[in-house]
C-alpha positions in Angstrom: 37.8 -3.3 30.8 37.4 -7.1 30.5 40.5 -9.1 31.2 41.2 -12.9 31.1 44.2 -14.3 32.9 45.2 -17.9 32.4 47.2 -19.9 34.9 48.3 -23.5 35.5 50.4 -24.3 32.5 53.7 -26.1 32.7 55.9 -29.0 31.7 54.6 -32.5 32.3 55.2 -36.1 31.1 52.9 -38.0 28.8 50.0 -39.6 30.9 50.1 -36.8 33.5 47.4 -34.4 34.4 47.2 -30.6 34.5 44.5 -28.1 35.4 44.3 -24.7 33.7 42.3 -21.8 35.2 41.0 -18.6 33.6 40.0 -15.7 35.8 37.7 -13.1 34.3 37.6 -9.5 35.6 35.8 -6.4 34.5 32.3 -8.0 34.2 29.5 -8.1 36.7 27.7 -11.0 35.0 28.8 -14.6 34.2 26.0 -15.3 31.7 28.3 -15.7 28.6 29.9 -18.5 26.8 33.6 -19.3 27.5 36.1 -21.4 25.7 39.6 -22.8 25.6 41.7 -22.9 22.4 45.2 -23.9 21.7 47.9 -23.0 19.2 51.1 -24.5 18.1 53.7 -22.2 16.5 53.1 -21.9 12.8 49.5 -23.3 13.0 46.1 -21.8 13.4 44.5 -21.5 16.8 42.3 -24.5 17.3 39.2 -25.2 19.4 39.6 -27.3 22.6 36.4 -26.9 24.7 33.6 -24.5 25.4 31.0 -24.0 28.1 27.7 -22.0 28.2 26.9 -19.3 30.6 24.9 -21.6 32.8 27.2 -24.5 32.5 24.6 -26.8 31.0 26.1 -26.9 27.5 29.6 -28.1 26.9 31.5 -28.8 23.6 34.8 -30.6 23.1 37.1 -31.2 20.2 37.2 -34.8 19.2 40.9 -35.0 20.0 40.3 -34.2 23.7 36.9 -35.9 24.4 37.1 -38.2 27.4 40.4 -36.7 28.6 39.6 -33.0 29.1 36.9 -31.5 31.3 35.8 -27.9 31.2 33.9 -26.3 34.1 33.1 -22.9 35.5 32.6 -21.3 38.9 30.3 -18.3 38.2 30.7 -16.9 41.7 34.5 -16.7 41.2 34.2 -15.9 37.5 36.6 -18.7 36.8 36.7 -21.3 34.0 38.8 -24.3 34.4 40.2 -27.0 32.0 41.2 -30.2 33.6 43.4 -32.2 31.3 44.1 -35.9 31.9 46.1 -38.5 30.1 48.1 -35.8 28.4 49.9 -36.6 25.1 52.8 -34.9 23.4 50.4 -33.7 20.7 48.6 -31.7 23.4 51.7 -29.4 23.6 50.6 -25.9 22.7 49.9 -22.4 24.1 46.4 -22.6 25.6 44.1 -19.5 25.4 41.0 -18.7 27.4 38.3 -16.8 25.5 35.0 -15.2 26.3 32.0 -14.4 24.2 30.1 -11.1 24.5 27.2 -10.7 27.0 24.8 -11.2 24.1 25.8 -14.9 23.7 25.4 -17.3 26.5 25.9 -20.5 24.5 29.0 -22.6 23.9 30.8 -22.3 20.6 33.7 -24.0 18.8 34.2 -21.0 16.5 37.1 -18.6 17.2 35.1 -15.8 15.6 32.5 -16.2 18.2 34.8 -14.9 20.9 35.6 -11.2 21.6 38.0 -11.4 24.6 41.2 -13.4 24.8 43.7 -14.1 27.5 47.5 -13.9 27.0 47.9 -17.7 26.9 49.7 -20.3 29.0 52.2 -22.8 27.7 51.5 -26.5 28.2 54.4 -28.9 27.2 54.0 -32.6 27.3 57.2 -34.7 27.0 57.2 -38.2 25.8 
């Protein structure tokens, strides 16, 4: 059974940094695309960043380019999202997601992901 567990959320002030981590279990391979999405209550879940199985391909939402960095440690089966220069509009529940083993590329489409974590709250105060 594949499980994704996020950690690292919290309450910070505008301009601060925060690093989220997503630990994957239940898989022997790391050759699949991973992504981070976020959701504000009452709104659809939106794309934040994605990374390919090998780590060579990364995608970012325009709103986070230059501030957020996605990375992965295949040996530890962990994907991280480093968030710098945080803004109040970054406040949301952040979800880690995984594609199936058939798809190693990055993707900004929520429909491309089959496994999801439970989410971690990030709150940025002004």
